N, C-alpha and C positions, 0 to 999 in steps of 0.2 A: 754522468749524463742525466738529463731530465727524463722523467717517465715519458715514453713515446706515446702520443695519442693514437687511438685506433685508426687503422688504415681505412681509406674511403675517400669520399669527396673532401676537398680542403675545408669547406665550411663545416661539414660534419666533424672533421678532426679538430677544428677550432672550437666548436661547441663543447667538445670533451675537455678542453682546457679551462673553460669558464667555471666560475663558482656556481653552485646550484641556483642561487638567487639570480645571478646574471643570465644564466642559461634560460631560466623561466621567462624572462622578459625580453629576450633577444628576438628581434623581428628581422626576417630576411628581406632586404630591399633590393630590387632589381637595379642594375646599372649597365646599360648597353646590353651586351650578351652575357654579362656576369652578374654578380650580386655581392652585397656585403651585409654583415650583421649590425643592426642598429640597436644600441642599448640606451640611447638618450631620449629619443622622441623629440622633445623640445630643444631649444638652443641653450648653450652654456653662456654665462656672462663673460663678455670680452674683458681682457686685462688692459687694452689700450689700442691705439691706432694700428700698430703693426699686426696684432692678432686679428683685428676686424677685417683687414685687407684679405686675409686668407679665406674668409667666408664669402667673398664676392665671386662673381662669375669670371671676371677678367683675369685675376691673378692665377687661379688654377689653370686657365687655358694657356697661359704663357709661362707658367712656373718653370718647367723643366728646361726649356730652350733659352729663355731670356731672363726672367725675373731672378730666379735663384742664382745662376752663374754671375749675373751683373752685380747683385747685392753682395754676394760672397766676395767677389773680387774687390769691391770697394772697401770692405772691412779687413780683408786679409792682406791687401797690398798687392802690387804687381808681381812680386816674387813668391807670393803664397801659393799653396796647392790649388789646382783647378778641380772641377767637379769629378773628373775621372780619378784623380789622385785622392780626392776625399773618400771615394768608395773604397779604394785600395787601403787607405788608412783605417777605415771602419772595419774592413775584413781582417786586416792585420791585428787590430786590437781585439777583435772578437775571436780570432783563431778558429773560424768555422770549419767543421769537417762534415763528412757524409753522415746523414741521419740526425744532425743537430736540429733542435727546435729553437727558432730565434724570433725575437719580438722587435719590431721597428716602431718606436714611440714617436708620435707626431709625424707620421709617415708621409703626409702630403699626398701627392699623386702617385706615390709608390715606386719612384725610381730606384731608391736604395733597396726597398723590400724585394723587388724583382731580382736584383743582383744577389741578394742573400738566398733567395729561393734556388737560383742556379748553383750557388756554392754548396748548399746542403744536399742537393740531389733528391731523387724521388722518395727516398726513405725519410727525408727530413721535412720540415715545414717552416715556412716564413709567414709571420702574421704581422700585418701593419695595423696600427690603431691611430685614429685621428678624430677630432671633434667636428671637422668641417664636412658637411654633406657634399659641397661642390668639389672638394679635393677627392673625396672617396668615390664620387661618381666617375671621375676620370681614372682613379687607381684601379677600380674593380671591374672595368670593362673586360669582357671575355679574354682571359689570358691564353686560351687554348691555341690560337693561331701561332703564338710565340713559343709553343711547346712547354709552357710553365704550368704544371698541374699540381704544384705543392704550395700554393700561394692563396692567402685569404686576408680579408680586411674587416675591421671592426670599427664602428663608430662608438667611441667611449671617451671617458675622462682619464687623462694621463695621470692626474693627481690622485685618482682612486681606481686603480687598474682592476678590471673585472675578472681577473684570472686567479686560478688556484695558486697556493704557495708552491714555490720550487718546481715550476713546470717548464722553465725555459733554460736552455744552455747559454744563450747570449741575449743581451738587451742593448739596442742601439738607440740613441737619441741625439740626432744631429740638427743643429740650428733651431732649437726650440726651447731648451730648458730655461733660457732667459725670458721667455714669454709667459711662463706659467705663473699663476697667482701664488703658488706655494712650491717653489722649485725644490726645496729640501724635503718637503713631504713627498714630492714626486720621486726623488732619489730613494726615499724609504720604500716606496712602492716597487721601484725597479729592483731593489735589493731583495724584497720579499718574494718576488716571482722567480728569482734566479735559483737554480739548483746548486748544491755544493759543487765547487769547481767552476761555477758559471762566470762569464766574462761580461764586462760592461764597456761600451764605447760612447763617448760624449764629445760633441762639438758645441761650444757655447761662447759667450762673450768673455773678455778678459780686459781689465783695466791695466794699461801700461803707464809708464812714468810720464809719457807725453800727454796723457789724458788728464786735464786739470781737475783736481778733486772738487772744486766748487761747482763744476758743470755736471758732475755725476748725478745728483738728485734731480736736476732740471731735465736731463736726457731721459732718465727713468720715468719721470712724471709725464712728460710729453708723449713718449712713445709706448709706454707700458713694457719696455724692455729693461730688464735688470742688467747692470754692468757688474760682473763679479770681479772681486780682487784677484790678482794673478795666481795666488795659491789657495784661494777659498775652496774651489772644487776638489783639488787634490786632498786637502785636509778633510773635507766632507766624506770622500770615499774611504779614507783611512779610518775615520771615526765609525764608519759602517762596516768595518771588517774586511775591506778589500786589501789585497796584497799586490806587490809588484806594480804599484801605481806609476804610470808613465804620463808625462805631459809634453806637448809640443805647442809652442806659441807661434802665431803667424799674424802680424798686425794686431788687430783688436779681437782676435779669435784664439781659442785654445782647443786642442784635441787632448782628451784625457781618457785613459783606459785603466782597468784593473781587473783582478781575478779574486773570487772568493776561495777560501781554503777548500780543499777537496772533501773534508769532513768537518762537521760542526758539533 
């Protein structure tokens, strides 16, 4: 299990997970009745149209109820898992238990992060990280009325995570890896912050036989979304030392999980 951050307010506990350099530049930004830690200040360069949409005011406002379910249904197919089942898949791959410390990469408005916080209980901590101010403004609104007091959010770069080595028991990245400018660098970072025995859960793109190869570079160039080969992410996790790697394909989407050895 990862070293447990000191007890106290979620933001204080999250500060304890940051590298000294990141903690020194972290600024607490108010969001409704809550707050998040901002480590970026300015804006990150967008990788394409899909990522730019996430920084608008419209998409964060409709993301949980309309945008994310509709887009996911389009790429997963009519028989693919719905949003509720996605959360169940993530929790299954992560194997979350009481007092675990879990990171939700590219957390958006925090719908998965909140469920992780409920799963790990008061002794655990769920941290969401995203680069979008507008997403985090929704995510970090006061969670106290919902009884979630072990939840915090950070505005930071997923390809250069601001956290100390081996400080999380689980890392989740659903529906975002294909948007990163350096997805395999991001995987390196996720692996770095996982403690021995730590688990990873990913949902990202997957090229199937029906996707014509000549269209792949055109789709990627126009949207900024990378289309991974069907076994590319599985191989990448194994190369990084993950064991018991599992994959489920649904339409043009893949769910992949794995676990690090208990000792290294």
